[in-house]
All heavy atoms as a GROMACS GRO file, in nm:
protein
  591
    1MET      N    1   2.085  11.175   6.732
    1MET     CA    2   2.206  11.123   6.792
    1MET      C    3   2.331  11.193   6.737
    1MET      O    4   2.420  11.226   6.812
    1MET     CB    5   2.212  10.972   6.766
    1MET     CG    6   2.320  10.905   6.845
    1MET     SD    7   2.267  10.886   7.014
    1MET     CE    8   2.340  10.734   7.053
    2THR      N    9   2.335  11.218   6.608
    2THR     CA   10   2.450  11.284   6.547
    2THR      C   11   2.462  11.428   6.596
    2THR      O   12   2.571  11.476   6.622
    2THR     CB   13   2.438  11.282   6.393
    2THR    OG1   14   2.422  11.147   6.351
    2THR    CG2   15   2.562  11.339   6.330
    3LEU      N   16   2.348  11.495   6.609
    3LEU     CA   17   2.349  11.633   6.658
    3LEU      C   18   2.402  11.640   6.800
    3LEU      O   19   2.478  11.729   6.837
    3LEU     CB   20   2.209  11.693   6.650
    3LEU     CG   21   2.195  11.838   6.695
    3LEU    CD1   22   2.283  11.928   6.608
    3LEU    CD2   23   2.051  11.883   6.687
    4ARG      N   24   2.366  11.542   6.879
    4ARG     CA   25   2.414  11.538   7.018
    4ARG      C   26   2.565  11.517   7.023
    4ARG      O   27   2.634  11.580   7.103
    4ARG     CB   28   2.342  11.425   7.092
    4ARG     CG   29   2.339  11.445   7.240
    4ARG     CD   30   2.256  11.343   7.308
    4ARG     NE   31   2.116  11.383   7.298
    4ARG     CZ   32   2.019  11.327   7.366
    4ARG    NH1   33   2.045  11.228   7.447
    4ARG    NH2   34   1.896  11.368   7.353
    5ARG      N   35   2.617  11.431   6.936
    5ARG     CA   36   2.763  11.409   6.932
    5ARG      C   37   2.834  11.535   6.885
    5ARG      O   38   2.940  11.569   6.936
    5ARG     CB   39   2.796  11.292   6.839
    5ARG     CG   40   2.771  11.160   6.899
    5ARG     CD   41   2.819  11.050   6.809
    5ARG     NE   42   2.777  10.921   6.861
    5ARG     CZ   43   2.774  10.811   6.791
    5ARG    NH1   44   2.810  10.812   6.664
    5ARG    NH2   45   2.735  10.699   6.846
    6SER      N   46   2.777  11.604   6.786
    6SER     CA   47   2.838  11.728   6.737
    6SER      C   48   2.842  11.832   6.847
    6SER      O   49   2.942  11.901   6.864
    6SER     CB   50   2.760  11.783   6.618
    6SER     OG   51   2.767  11.693   6.510
    7ALA      N   52   2.733  11.846   6.920
    7ALA     CA   53   2.729  11.943   7.029
    7ALA      C   54   2.831  11.907   7.136
    7ALA      O   55   2.899  11.995   7.191
    7ALA     CB   56   2.589  11.950   7.089
    8ALA      N   57   2.844  11.779   7.165
    8ALA     CA   58   2.941  11.736   7.266
    8ALA      C   59   3.084  11.764   7.220
    8ALA      O   60   3.169  11.808   7.298
    8ALA     CB   61   2.924  11.588   7.296
    9SER      N   62   3.113  11.742   7.092
    9SER     CA   63   3.249  11.766   7.043
    9SER      C   64   3.280  11.916   7.039
    9SER      O   65   3.392  11.957   7.068
    9SER     CB   66   3.270  11.703   6.905
    9SER     OG   67   3.188  11.765   6.810
   10VAL      N   68   3.180  11.999   7.007
   10VAL     CA   69   3.200  12.144   7.010
   10VAL      C   70   3.227  12.190   7.153
   10VAL      O   71   3.317  12.270   7.179
   10VAL     CB   72   3.079  12.218   6.949
   10VAL    CG1   73   3.085  12.366   6.980
   10VAL    CG2   74   3.072  12.194   6.800
   11LEU      N   75   3.150  12.139   7.247
   11LEU     CA   76   3.170  12.174   7.387
   11LEU      C   77   3.308  12.132   7.435
   11LEU      O   78   3.377  12.208   7.503
   11LEU     CB   79   3.061  12.111   7.473
   11LEU     CG   80   3.068  12.142   7.622
   11LEU    CD1   81   3.055  12.293   7.645
   11LEU    CD2   82   2.961  12.068   7.697
   12ALA      N   83   3.351  12.012   7.397
   12ALA     CA   84   3.483  11.965   7.436
   12ALA      C   85   3.591  12.054   7.376
   12ALA      O   86   3.692  12.086   7.442
   12ALA     CB   87   3.503  11.821   7.392
   13GLY      N   88   3.573  12.098   7.252
   13GLY     CA   89   3.669  12.188   7.188
   13GLY      C   90   3.677  12.321   7.260
   13GLY      O   91   3.785  12.376   7.278
   14LEU      N   92   3.562  12.375   7.301
   14LEU     CA   93   3.561  12.502   7.373
   14LEU      C   94   3.629  12.490   7.509
   14LEU      O   95   3.699  12.581   7.552
   14LEU     CB   96   3.418  12.553   7.389
   14LEU     CG   97   3.352  12.602   7.260
   14LEU    CD1   98   3.206  12.636   7.287
   14LEU    CD2   99   3.426  12.721   7.204
   15VAL      N  100   3.607  12.379   7.576
   15VAL     CA  101   3.671  12.357   7.706
   15VAL      C  102   3.823  12.350   7.688
   15VAL      O  103   3.899  12.410   7.763
   15VAL     CB  104   3.616  12.230   7.774
   15VAL    CG1  105   3.702  12.190   7.892
   15VAL    CG2  106   3.473  12.252   7.816
   16THR      N  107   3.867  12.280   7.583
   16THR     CA  108   4.011  12.271   7.556
   16THR      C  109   4.068  12.408   7.523
   16THR      O  110   4.174  12.446   7.573
   16THR     CB  111   4.036  12.174   7.438
   16THR    OG1  112   3.981  12.047   7.472
   16THR    CG2  113   4.184  12.160   7.409
   17LEU      N  114   3.999  12.484   7.440
   17LEU     CA  115   4.045  12.618   7.406
   17LEU      C  116   4.053  12.706   7.529
   17LEU      O  117   4.150  12.779   7.549
   17LEU     CB  118   3.951  12.681   7.302
   17LEU     CG  119   3.983  12.824   7.259
   17LEU    CD1  120   4.119  12.830   7.191
   17LEU    CD2  121   3.875  12.878   7.168
   18GLY      N  122   3.954  12.698   7.616
   18GLY     CA  123   3.955  12.776   7.740
   18GLY      C  124   4.071  12.738   7.829
   18GLY      O  125   4.134  12.823   7.891
   19THR      N  126   4.103  12.610   7.833
   19THR     CA  127   4.216  12.564   7.915
   19THR      C  128   4.347  12.619   7.861
   19THR      O  129   4.432  12.666   7.937
   19THR     CB  130   4.221  12.410   7.916
   19THR    OG1  131   4.097  12.361   7.967
   19THR    CG2  132   4.334  12.359   8.002
   20VAL      N  133   4.366  12.616   7.729
   20VAL     CA  134   4.488  12.668   7.669
   20VAL      C  135   4.498  12.818   7.692
   20VAL      O  136   4.604  12.871   7.725
   20VAL     CB  137   4.493  12.634   7.518
   20VAL    CG1  138   4.605  12.710   7.448
   20VAL    CG2  139   4.510  12.484   7.499
   21MET      N  140   4.387  12.890   7.675
   21MET     CA  141   4.388  13.034   7.697
   21MET      C  142   4.419  13.066   7.843
   21MET      O  143   4.493  13.159   7.872
   21MET     CB  144   4.255  13.095   7.655
   21MET     CG  145   4.234  13.096   7.506
   21MET     SD  146   4.074  13.155   7.457
   21MET     CE  147   4.085  13.325   7.507
   22PHE      N  148   4.364  12.990   7.936
   22PHE     CA  149   4.390  13.013   8.078
   22PHE      C  150   4.536  12.987   8.110
   22PHE      O  151   4.599  13.061   8.186
   22PHE     CB  152   4.299  12.926   8.164
   22PHE     CG  153   4.319  12.949   8.311
   22PHE    CD1  154   4.275  13.064   8.371
   22PHE    CD2  155   4.384  12.854   8.388
   22PHE    CE1  156   4.295  13.087   8.506
   22PHE    CE2  157   4.403  12.875   8.523
   22PHE     CZ  158   4.358  12.991   8.582
   23ALA      N  159   4.594  12.884   8.049
   23ALA     CA  160   4.735  12.854   8.072
   23ALA      C  161   4.822  12.969   8.022
   23ALA      O  162   4.918  13.008   8.086
   23ALA     CB  163   4.774  12.724   8.003
   24GLY      N  164   4.786  13.026   7.909
   24GLY     CA  165   4.860  13.141   7.857
   24GLY      C  166   4.843  13.262   7.947
   24GLY      O  167   4.936  13.338   7.968
   25ALA      N  168   4.724  13.280   8.001
   25ALA     CA  169   4.699  13.394   8.089
   25ALA      C  170   4.780  13.383   8.217
   25ALA      O  171   4.830  13.482   8.268
   25ALA     CB  172   4.550  13.404   8.121
   26SER      N  173   4.795  13.262   8.268
   26SER     CA  174   4.873  13.247   8.391
   26SER      C  175   5.019  13.280   8.365
   26SER      O  176   5.087  13.332   8.451
   26SER     CB  177   4.858  13.105   8.448
   26SER     OG  178   4.915  13.011   8.360
   27SER      N  179   5.066  13.251   8.245
   27SER     CA  180   5.203  13.286   8.209
   27SER      C  181   5.219  13.438   8.203
   27SER      O  182   5.317  13.493   8.250
   27SER     CB  183   5.238  13.224   8.074
   27SER     OG  184   5.357  13.279   8.025
   28ALA      N  185   5.122  13.504   8.144
   28ALA     CA  186   5.129  13.649   8.131
   28ALA      C  187   5.114  13.717   8.266
   28ALA      O  188   5.176  13.820   8.291
   28ALA     CB  189   5.022  13.699   8.035
   29SER      N  190   5.034  13.660   8.354
   29SER     CA  191   5.013  13.723   8.484
   29SER      C  192   5.139  13.718   8.569
   29SER      O  193   5.154  13.796   8.660
   29SER     CB  194   4.896  13.658   8.557
   29SER     OG  195   4.927  13.525   8.590
   30ALA      N  196   5.231  13.627   8.535
   30ALA     CA  197   5.358  13.623   8.606
   30ALA      C  198   5.442  13.745   8.570
   30ALA      O  199   5.534  13.780   8.642
   30ALA     CB  200   5.433  13.495   8.572
   31SER      N  201   5.410  13.808   8.459
   31SER     CA  202   5.483  13.927   8.414
   31SER      C  203   5.394  14.050   8.428
   31SER      O  204   5.361  14.116   8.331
   31SER     CB  205   5.525  13.910   8.268
   31SER     OG  206   5.600  13.795   8.250
   32ILE      N  207   5.351  14.079   8.547
   32ILE     CA  208   5.260  14.192   8.570
   32ILE      C  209   5.330  14.320   8.528
   32ILE      O  210   5.444  14.346   8.565
   32ILE     CB  211   5.216  14.197   8.717
   32ILE    CG1  212   5.133  14.074   8.749
   32ILE    CG2  213   5.140  14.325   8.746
   32ILE    CD1  214   5.092  14.062   8.892
   33GLY      N  215   5.259  14.400   8.450
   33GLY     CA  216   5.315  14.525   8.402
   33GLY      C  217   5.381  14.511   8.266
   33GLY      O  218   5.430  14.609   8.211
   34TYR      N  219   5.385  14.392   8.210
   34TYR     CA  220   5.443  14.369   8.078
   34TYR      C  221   5.336  14.319   7.983
   34TYR      O  222   5.239  14.254   8.025
   34TYR     CB  223   5.557  14.267   8.086
   34TYR     CG  224   5.684  14.324   8.142
   34TYR    CD1  225   5.702  14.339   8.278
   34TYR    CD2  226   5.786  14.364   8.057
   34TYR    CE1  227   5.819  14.394   8.329
   34TYR    CE2  228   5.904  14.418   8.107
   34TYR     CZ  229   5.919  14.432   8.243
   34TYR     OH  230   6.035  14.486   8.293
   35ARG      N  231   5.355  14.347   7.854
   35ARG     CA  232   5.261  14.304   7.752
   35ARG      C  233   5.339  14.238   7.639
   35ARG      O  234   5.442  14.289   7.595
   35ARG     CB  235   5.186  14.425   7.699
   35ARG     CG  236   5.080  14.391   7.599
   35ARG     CD  237   5.007  14.516   7.558
   35ARG     NE  238   5.043  14.539   7.418
   35ARG     CZ  239   5.015  14.646   7.352
   35ARG    NH1  240   4.956  14.747   7.409
   35ARG    NH2  241   5.048  14.657   7.227
   36ALA      N  242   5.291  14.123   7.591
   36ALA     CA  243   5.354  14.055   7.478
   36ALA      C  244   5.319  14.129   7.350
   36ALA      O  245   5.202  14.157   7.324
   36ALA     CB  246   5.308  13.911   7.470
   37ILE      N  247   5.420  14.163   7.271
   37ILE     CA  248   5.391  14.234   7.146
   37ILE      C  249   5.438  14.160   7.022
   37ILE      O  250   5.415  14.205   6.911
   37ILE     CB  251   5.451  14.377   7.145
   37ILE    CG1  252   5.602  14.374   7.152
   37ILE    CG2  253   5.391  14.461   7.254
   37ILE    CD1  254   5.665  14.506   7.116
   38GLY      N  255   5.504  14.045   7.038
   38GLY     CA  256   5.544  13.971   6.919
   38GLY      C  257   5.620  13.845   6.951
   38GLY      O  258   5.672  13.828   7.061
   39ASP      N  259   5.625  13.756   6.852
   39ASP     CA  260   5.701  13.631   6.861
   39ASP      C  261   5.808  13.632   6.753
   39ASP      O  262   5.783  13.675   6.640
   39ASP     CB  263   5.609  13.510   6.843
   39ASP     CG  264   5.512  13.493   6.959
   39ASP    OD1  265   5.550  13.524   7.073
   39ASP    OD2  266   5.399  13.449   6.934
   40TYR      N  267   5.927  13.582   6.787
   40TYR     CA  268   6.041  13.588   6.697
   40TYR      C  269   6.110  13.453   6.690
   40TYR      O  270   6.108  13.376   6.786
   40TYR     CB  271   6.138  13.698   6.743
   40TYR     CG  272   6.072  13.833   6.738
   40TYR    CD1  273   6.002  13.883   6.848
   40TYR    CD2  274   6.072  13.907   6.622
   40TYR    CE1  275   5.936  14.005   6.842
   40TYR    CE2  276   6.007  14.029   6.614
   40TYR     CZ  277   5.939  14.077   6.723
   40TYR     OH  278   5.873  14.197   6.716
   41PRO      N  279   6.177  13.424   6.577
   41PRO     CA  280   6.236  13.291   6.558
   41PRO      C  281   6.365  13.266   6.637
   41PRO      O  282   6.411  13.153   6.645
   41PRO     CB  283   6.263  13.286   6.408
   41PRO     CG  284   6.277  13.428   6.366
   41PRO     CD  285   6.186  13.506   6.458
   42SER      N  286   6.424  13.370   6.694
   42SER     CA  287   6.546  13.350   6.774
   42SER      C  288   6.555  13.457   6.883
   42SER      O  289   6.489  13.561   6.876
   42SER     CB  290   6.671  13.356   6.686
   42SER     OG  291   6.695  13.488   6.644
   43ASP      N  292   6.637  13.429   6.980
   43ASP     CA  293   6.658  13.524   7.089
   43ASP      C  294   6.723  13.653   7.038
   43ASP      O  295   6.689  13.762   7.082
   43ASP     CB  296   6.746  13.458   7.196
   43ASP     CG  297   6.755  13.540   7.323
   43ASP    OD1  298   6.651  13.587   7.370
   43ASP    OD2  299   6.867  13.556   7.375
   44VAL      N  300   6.812  13.640   6.941
   44VAL     CA  301   6.881  13.757   6.885
   44VAL      C  302   6.782  13.850   6.815
   44VAL      O  303   6.785  13.972   6.835
   44VAL     CB  304   6.993  13.712   6.787
   44VAL    CG1  305   7.053  13.830   6.715
   44VAL    CG2  306   7.100  13.635   6.863
   45THR      N  307   6.692  13.794   6.732
   45THR     CA  308   6.594  13.878   6.663
   45THR      C  309   6.495  13.939   6.760
   45THR      O  310   6.449  14.051   6.740
   45THR     CB  311   6.520  13.801   6.553
   45THR    OG1  312   6.457  13.687   6.610
   45THR    CG2  313   6.613  13.759   6.442
   46CYS      N  314   6.464  13.868   6.867
   46CYS     CA  315   6.374  13.921   6.969
   46CYS      C  316   6.437  14.043   7.036
   46CYS      O  317   6.372  14.147   7.053
   46CYS     CB  318   6.341  13.813   7.071
   46CYS     SG  319   6.225  13.865   7.198
   47HIS      N  320   6.564  14.033   7.073
   47HIS     CA  321   6.632  14.147   7.136
   47HIS      C  322   6.649  14.264   7.039
   47HIS      O  323   6.638  14.380   7.080
   47HIS     CB  324   6.768  14.103   7.193
   47HIS     CG  325   6.754  14.030   7.323
   47HIS    ND1  326   6.726  14.092   7.442
   47HIS    CD2  327   6.761  13.897   7.351
   47HIS    CE1  328   6.717  14.001   7.538
   47HIS    NE2  329   6.738  13.883   7.486
   48ALA      N  330   6.671  14.233   6.912
   48ALA     CA  331   6.681  14.340   6.812
   48ALA      C  332   6.547  14.413   6.801
   48ALA      O  333   6.543  14.537   6.791
   48ALA     CB  334   6.722  14.283   6.677
   49ALA      N  335   6.437  14.339   6.805
   49ALA     CA  336   6.304  14.401   6.800
   49ALA      C  337   6.279  14.484   6.926
   49ALA      O  338   6.220  14.592   6.920
   49ALA     CB  339   6.197  14.295   6.783
   50GLY      N  340   6.325  14.435   7.041
   50GLY     CA  341   6.311  14.511   7.166
   50GLY      C  342   6.384  14.644   7.159
   50GLY      O  343   6.333  14.747   7.203
   51GLN      N  344   6.503  14.643   7.101
   51GLN     CA  345   6.579  14.766   7.083
   51GLN      C  346   6.510  14.860   6.983
   51GLN      O  347   6.511  14.980   7.000
   51GLN     CB  348   6.721  14.735   7.036
   51GLN     CG  349   6.809  14.674   7.143
   51GLN     CD  350   6.836  14.772   7.256
   51GLN    OE1  351   6.865  14.888   7.234
   51GLN    NE2  352   6.825  14.723   7.379
   52ALA      N  353   6.448  14.801   6.882
   52ALA     CA  354   6.384  14.881   6.777
   52ALA      C  355   6.258  14.952   6.826
   52ALA      O  356   6.223  15.057   6.773
   52ALA     CB  357   6.350  14.793   6.657
   53VAL      N  358   6.191  14.897   6.927
   53VAL     CA  359   6.066  14.958   6.975
   53VAL      C  360   6.084  15.034   7.106
   53VAL      O  361   5.985  15.078   7.165
   53VAL     CB  362   5.952  14.855   6.988
   53VAL    CG1  363   5.920  14.793   6.854
   53VAL    CG2  364   5.985  14.749   7.092
   54LYS      N  365   6.207  15.051   7.151
   54LYS     CA  366   6.225  15.117   7.280
   54LYS      C  367   6.181  15.263   7.277
   54LYS      O  368   6.146  15.319   7.380
   54LYS     CB  369   6.368  15.103   7.331
   54LYS     CG  370   6.472  15.177   7.256
   54LYS     CD  371   6.607  15.150   7.319
   54LYS     CE  372   6.716  15.222   7.244
   54LYS     NZ  373   6.847  15.193   7.303
   55HIS      N  374   6.177  15.326   7.160
   55HIS     CA  375   6.128  15.464   7.152
   55HIS      C  376   5.975  15.469   7.170
   55HIS      O  377   5.921  15.573   7.203
   55HIS     CB  378   6.169  15.528   7.019
   55HIS     CG  379   6.103  15.470   6.899
   55HIS    ND1  380   6.140  15.348   6.845
   55HIS    CD2  381   6.000  15.514   6.825
   55HIS    CE1  382   6.062  15.321   6.742
   55HIS    NE2  383   5.976  15.419   6.727
   56LEU      N  384   5.908  15.355   7.148
   56LEU     CA  385   5.762  15.350   7.168
   56LEU      C  386   5.723  15.307   7.309
   56LEU      O  387   5.629  15.360   7.367
   56LEU     CB  388   5.699  15.252   7.068
   56LEU     CG  389   5.710  15.286   6.920
   56LEU    CD1  390   5.660  15.170   6.836
   56LEU    CD2  391   5.631  15.411   6.891
   57TYR      N  392   5.795  15.207   7.363
   57TYR     CA  393   5.756  15.147   7.491
   57TYR      C  394   5.853  15.173   7.605
   57TYR      O  395   5.827  15.137   7.718
   57TYR     CB  396   5.739  14.995   7.475
   57TYR     CG  397   5.629  14.958   7.379
   57TYR    CD1  398   5.658  14.915   7.250
   57TYR    CD2  399   5.496  14.965   7.418
   57TYR    CE1  400   5.556  14.880   7.163
   57TYR    CE2  401   5.394  14.930   7.331
   57TYR     CZ  402   5.425  14.888   7.203
   57TYR     OH  403   5.326  14.853   7.117
   58GLY      N  404   5.967  15.230   7.575
   58GLY     CA  405   6.068  15.251   7.677
   58GLY      C  406   6.174  15.143   7.672
   58GLY      O  407   6.162  15.044   7.598
   59PRO      N  408   6.280  15.156   7.751
   59PRO     CA  409   6.394  15.065   7.742
   59PRO      C  410   6.374  14.929   7.811
   59PRO      O  411   6.458  14.842   7.796
   59PRO     CB  412   6.506  15.144   7.809
   59PRO     CG  413   6.435  15.229   7.909
   59PRO     CD  414   6.304  15.266   7.844
   60LEU      N  415   6.266  14.912   7.886
   60LEU     CA  416   6.247  14.787   7.959
   60LEU      C  417   6.169  14.687   7.874
   60LEU      O  418   6.054  14.708   7.840
   60LEU     CB  419   6.172  14.813   8.090
   60LEU     CG  420   6.243  14.905   8.188
   60LEU    CD1  421   6.156  14.928   8.311
   60LEU    CD2  422   6.378  14.849   8.228
   61TYR      N  423   6.234  14.576   7.842
   61TYR     CA  424   6.170  14.468   7.767
   61TYR      C  425   6.233  14.336   7.809
   61TYR      O  426   6.338  14.333   7.875
   61TYR     CB  427   6.182  14.490   7.616
   61TYR     CG  428   6.323  14.475   7.562
   61TYR    CD1  429   6.369  14.353   7.519
   61TYR    CD2  430   6.408  14.584   7.556
   61TYR    CE1  431   6.497  14.338   7.471
   61TYR    CE2  432   6.536  14.571   7.509
   61TYR     CZ  433   6.580  14.447   7.465
   61TYR     OH  434   6.708  14.433   7.419
   62ASN      N  435   6.169  14.226   7.770
   62ASN     CA  436   6.217  14.095   7.806
   62ASN      C  437   6.184  13.997   7.694
   62ASN      O  438   6.075  14.002   7.639
   62ASN     CB  439   6.150  14.050   7.938
   62ASN     CG  440   6.213  13.926   7.995
   62ASN    OD1  441   6.319  13.883   7.953
   62ASN    ND2  442   6.147  13.867   8.092
   63CYS      N  443   6.276  13.910   7.661
   63CYS     CA  444   6.253  13.805   7.562
   63CYS      C  445   6.253  13.671   7.635
   63CYS      O  446   6.349  13.638   7.705
   63CYS     CB  447   6.362  13.805   7.456
   63CYS     SG  448   6.356  13.951   7.350
   64THR      N  449   6.144  13.596   7.621
   64THR     CA  450   6.132  13.467   7.689
   64THR      C  451   6.097  13.359   7.588
   64THR      O  452   6.028  13.387   7.489
   64THR     CB  453   6.024  13.470   7.798
   64THR    OG1  454   5.899  13.503   7.738
   64THR    CG2  455   6.057  13.570   7.906
   65PRO      N  456   6.142  13.234   7.612
   65PRO     CA  457   6.100  13.126   7.524
   65PRO      C  458   5.948  13.111   7.527
   65PRO      O  459   5.886  13.125   7.633
   65PRO     CB  460   6.167  13.002   7.583
   65PRO     CG  461   6.281  13.056   7.664
   65PRO     CD  462   6.235  13.190   7.714
   66HIS      N  463   5.890  13.086   7.412
   66HIS     CA  464   5.744  13.070   7.403
   66HIS      C  465   5.702  12.949   7.484
   66HIS      O  466   5.770  12.847   7.486
   66HIS     CB  467   5.703  13.052   7.256
   66HIS     CG  468   5.558  13.071   7.233
   66HIS    ND1  469   5.466  12.971   7.256
   66HIS    CD2  470   5.487  13.178   7.189
   66HIS    CE1  471   5.345  13.015   7.226
   66HIS    NE2  472   5.356  13.141   7.185
   67GLN      N  473   5.589  12.961   7.551
   67GLN     CA  474   5.543  12.856   7.642
   67GLN      C  475   5.505  12.726   7.568
   67GLN      O  476   5.525  12.618   7.620
   67GLN     CB  477   5.423  12.907   7.721
   67GLN     CG  478   5.374  12.812   7.826
   67GLN     CD  479   5.264  12.873   7.910
   67GLN    OE1  480   5.220  12.984   7.886
   67GLN    NE2  481   5.218  12.798   8.007
   68PHE      N  482   5.451  12.737   7.448
   68PHE     CA  483   5.399  12.620   7.379
   68PHE      C  484   5.474  12.583   7.252
   68PHE      O  485   5.461  12.472   7.203
   68PHE     CB  486   5.251  12.640   7.343
   68PHE     CG  487   5.163  12.660   7.462
   68PHE    CD1  488   5.106  12.783   7.488
   68PHE    CD2  489   5.140  12.558   7.552
   68PHE    CE1  490   5.027  12.803   7.598
   68PHE    CE2  491   5.061  12.576   7.663
   68PHE     CZ  492   5.004  12.699   7.686
   69VAL      N  493   5.552  12.676   7.195
   69VAL     CA  494   5.618  12.652   7.067
   69VAL      C  495   5.770  12.658   7.086
   69VAL      O  496   5.825  12.765   7.111
   69VAL     CB  497   5.574  12.758   6.962
   69VAL    CG1  498   5.634  12.726   6.827
   69VAL    CG2  499   5.424  12.767   6.954
   70PRO      N  500   5.838  12.544   7.074
   70PRO     CA  501   5.983  12.545   7.091
   70PRO      C  502   6.052  12.623   6.978
   70PRO      O  503   6.007  12.622   6.864
   70PRO     CB  504   6.022  12.397   7.086
   70PRO     CG  505   5.902  12.321   7.047
   70PRO     CD  506   5.784  12.412   7.050
   71GLY      N  507   6.158  12.694   7.013
   71GLY     CA  508   6.232  12.769   6.914
   71GLY      C  509   6.174  12.905   6.881
   71GLY      O  510   6.220  12.971   6.789
   72VAL      N  511   6.074  12.948   6.956
   72VAL     CA  512   6.012  13.079   6.933
   72VAL      C  513   6.025  13.160   7.062
   72VAL      O  514   6.008  13.106   7.171
   72VAL     CB  515   5.862  13.064   6.894
   72VAL    CG1  516   5.794  13.199   6.887
   72VAL    CG2  517   5.851  12.992   6.760
   73TYR      N  518   6.058  13.288   7.048
   73TYR     CA  519   6.075  13.376   7.164
   73TYR      C  520   5.970  13.487   7.159
   73TYR      O  521   5.943  13.544   7.055
   73TYR     CB  522   6.216  13.435   7.164
   73TYR     CG  523   6.320  13.331   7.190
   73TYR    CD1  524   6.367  13.251   7.086
   73TYR    CD2  525   6.367  13.309   7.318
   73TYR    CE1  526   6.461  13.153   7.110
   73TYR    CE2  527   6.460  13.210   7.342
   73TYR     CZ  528   6.507  13.132   7.239
   73TYR     OH  529   6.599  13.034   7.264
   74THR      N  530   5.913  13.517   7.276
   74THR     CA  531   5.812  13.622   7.287
   74THR      C  532   5.876  13.748   7.343
   74THR      O  533   5.950  13.743   7.442
   74THR     CB  534   5.698  13.576   7.380
   74THR    OG1  535   5.642  13.457   7.326
   74THR    CG2  536   5.589  13.681   7.390
   75LEU      N  537   5.845  13.862   7.279
   75LEU     CA  538   5.895  13.992   7.325
   75LEU      C  539   5.790  14.053   7.416
   75LEU      O  540   5.675  14.072   7.377
   75LEU     CB  541   5.921  14.084   7.205
   75LEU     CG  542   5.958  14.228   7.239
   75LEU    CD1  543   6.085  14.235   7.322
   75LEU    CD2  544   5.972  14.310   7.111
   76TRP      N  545   5.830  14.082   7.540
   76TRP     CA  546   5.744  14.146   7.639
   76TRP      C  547   5.797  14.288   7.661
   76TRP      O  548   5.917  14.306   7.680
   76TRP     CB  549   5.748  14.072   7.771
   76TRP     CG  550   5.695  13.933   7.765
   76TRP    CD1  551   5.762  13.821   7.727
   76TRP    CD2  552   5.563  13.892   7.796
   76TRP    NE1  553   5.680  13.712   7.734
   76TRP    CE2  554   5.556  13.753   7.777
   76TRP    CE3  555   5.449  13.959   7.839
   76TRP    CZ2  556   5.441  13.680   7.798
   76TRP    CZ3  557   5.334  13.885   7.861
   76TRP    CH2  558   5.331  13.747   7.840
   77VAL      N  559   5.710  14.388   7.657
   77VAL     CA  560   5.750  14.526   7.682
   77VAL      C  561   5.680  14.577   7.807
   77VAL      O  562   5.570  14.533   7.840
   77VAL     CB  563   5.720  14.619   7.562
   77VAL    CG1  564   5.806  14.581   7.444
   77VAL    CG2  565   5.574  14.618   7.526
   78ARG      N  566   5.745  14.668   7.877
   78ARG     CA  567   5.690  14.727   7.999
   78ARG      C  568   5.578  14.823   7.961
   78ARG      O  569   5.595  14.908   7.876
   78ARG     CB  570   5.799  14.802   8.074
   78ARG     CG  571   5.752  14.868   8.200
   78ARG     CD  572   5.751  14.769   8.313
   78ARG     NE  573   5.733  14.842   8.437
   78ARG     CZ  574   5.651  14.803   8.532
   78ARG    NH1  575   5.582  14.693   8.519
   78ARG    NH2  576   5.639  14.873   8.641
   79VAL      N  577   5.462  14.806   8.023
   79VAL     CA  578   5.348  14.895   8.001
   79VAL      C  579   5.331  14.979   8.126
   79VAL      O  580   5.317  14.928   8.236
   79VAL     CB  581   5.220  14.814   7.974
   79VAL    CG1  582   5.103  14.907   7.954
   79VAL    CG2  583   5.239  14.725   7.854
   80LEU      N  584   5.336  15.109   8.110
   80LEU     CA  585   5.325  15.199   8.225
   80LEU      C  586   5.183  15.234   8.255
   80LEU      O  587   5.095  15.236   8.183
   80LEU     CB  588   5.406  15.326   8.199
   80LEU     CG  589   5.554  15.301   8.179
   80LEU    CD1  590   5.623  15.431   8.142
   80LEU    CD2  591   5.617  15.241   8.303
   0.00000   0.00000   0.00000
């Protein structure tokens, strides 16, 4: 009986993880052609990081509020 409960809780955890990952994927798919390369504590630091990596990825980047963590910004760079 205990083994069955453990298996059920592991399965439930995997389903939850898959749901969270799918939700993140749908967010990323809205930005086709862009790739997330980092999370930053403010919009200003995110833009500074975007400027710092423009020699690697080009001048096109975007900073957006993190989908699940308030107060965190994700840096998206254009992938050619």
